[in-house]
C-alpha positions as CSV (number, residue, x, y, z in Angstrom):
1,X,99.9,92.2,79.0
2,X,96.4,91.0,78.2
3,X,94.9,87.8,79.7
4,X,91.8,86.6,77.9
5,X,88.9,85.3,80.0
6,X,89.1,81.6,80.3
7,X,92.9,81.5,80.3
8,X,93.3,82.1,84.0
9,X,91.6,81.1,87.2
10,X,90.5,83.4,90.0
11,X,91.3,82.6,93.6
12,X,89.2,84.8,95.8
13,X,88.1,82.4,98.6
14,X,90.3,81.2,101.5
15,X,90.4,77.6,100.2
16,X,91.3,78.6,96.6
17,X,94.0,81.0,97.9
18,X,95.4,78.4,100.2
19,X,95.6,75.7,97.4
20,X,97.0,77.9,94.6
21,X,99.3,75.7,92.5
22,X,99.8,73.0,95.1
23,X,99.4,69.4,94.0
24,X,98.9,70.3,90.3
25,X,100.6,68.3,87.6
26,X,101.2,71.3,85.4
27,X,101.4,75.1,85.7
28,X,98.3,77.3,85.5
29,X,97.6,81.0,85.5
30,X,95.9,82.1,88.8
31,X,94.9,85.5,89.8
32,X,94.6,85.9,93.6
33,X,92.3,88.7,94.8
34,X,93.2,89.7,98.4
35,X,90.5,92.4,98.9
36,X,92.7,95.0,100.6
37,X,96.4,96.0,100.2
38,X,98.9,93.9,102.2
39,X,102.2,92.0,102.1
40,X,100.8,88.6,101.2
41,X,103.5,85.9,101.5
42,X,103.5,82.7,99.6
43,X,105.3,79.3,99.6
44,X,105.8,76.6,97.0
45,X,105.4,73.5,99.2
46,X,103.9,70.7,97.1
47,X,104.3,72.7,93.9
48,X,106.3,70.4,91.6
49,X,107.4,72.9,88.9
50,X,108.8,76.5,88.7
51,X,106.5,79.4,88.2
52,X,106.5,83.2,88.2
53,X,104.8,85.3,90.9
54,X,103.7,88.8,90.0
55,X,102.4,91.1,92.6
56,X,99.9,93.8,91.4
57,X,98.5,97.0,92.9
58,X,94.8,98.0,93.0
59,X,95.1,99.3,89.4
60,X,96.5,95.9,88.2
61,X,99.9,97.4,87.7
62,X,103.0,95.3,88.3
63,X,104.7,96.1,91.6
64,X,107.1,93.2,92.1
65,X,108.2,90.1,90.1
66,X,109.6,86.9,91.4
67,X,110.7,84.8,88.4
68,X,111.4,81.0,88.4
69,X,110.2,80.4,91.9
70,X,111.5,76.9,92.7
71,X,109.5,74.1,94.2
72,X,109.4,73.8,98.0
73,X,110.4,77.3,98.9
74,X,109.3,77.8,102.5
75,X,108.5,81.6,102.3
76,X,108.5,84.3,99.7
77,X,107.6,87.7,101.2
78,X,107.0,90.7,99.0
79,X,108.5,94.1,99.9
80,X,105.5,96.1,98.8
81,X,101.8,96.0,99.6
82,X,99.7,94.5,96.9
83,X,96.0,93.8,96.2
84,X,96.6,91.0,93.7
85,X,99.0,88.2,92.9
86,X,99.3,86.6,89.5
87,X,100.9,83.2,89.3
88,X,102.1,82.3,85.8
89,X,103.9,79.5,84.1
90,X,107.7,80.0,84.3
91,X,108.9,82.5,81.7
92,X,105.7,84.5,81.2
93,X,106.6,87.0,83.9
94,X,109.8,88.0,82.0
95,X,107.7,89.9,79.5
96,X,106.2,92.1,82.2
97,X,107.7,95.4,83.3
98,X,107.4,97.1,86.7
99,X,104.5,99.6,86.3
100,X,102.9,97.8,83.4
101,X,99.1,97.3,83.6
102,X,97.6,93.8,83.3
103,X,94.4,93.8,81.2
104,X,91.9,91.1,82.2
105,X,89.9,91.4,79.0
């Protein structure tokens, strides 16, 4: 999958990572950069639509996919350590396969 510059946001500060999709009126593509591998959990409190959560390794390869995450889920904990998280509008994550590399061209 290739994401063109300008079609996604980057969340690499604590405040941007904390906000994510919360309080938005419509879905967005957000790439979270964590800095080091870890099991970074998320929630969907105050997210009013479904979205796909894609965890990526240091090489931007898909490790885990959580499709159609519902609003107000208290905790989603990945099984593997990841360096990135890509939140996508619902349905876009279906196209991705485990091991596939994301190109941020």
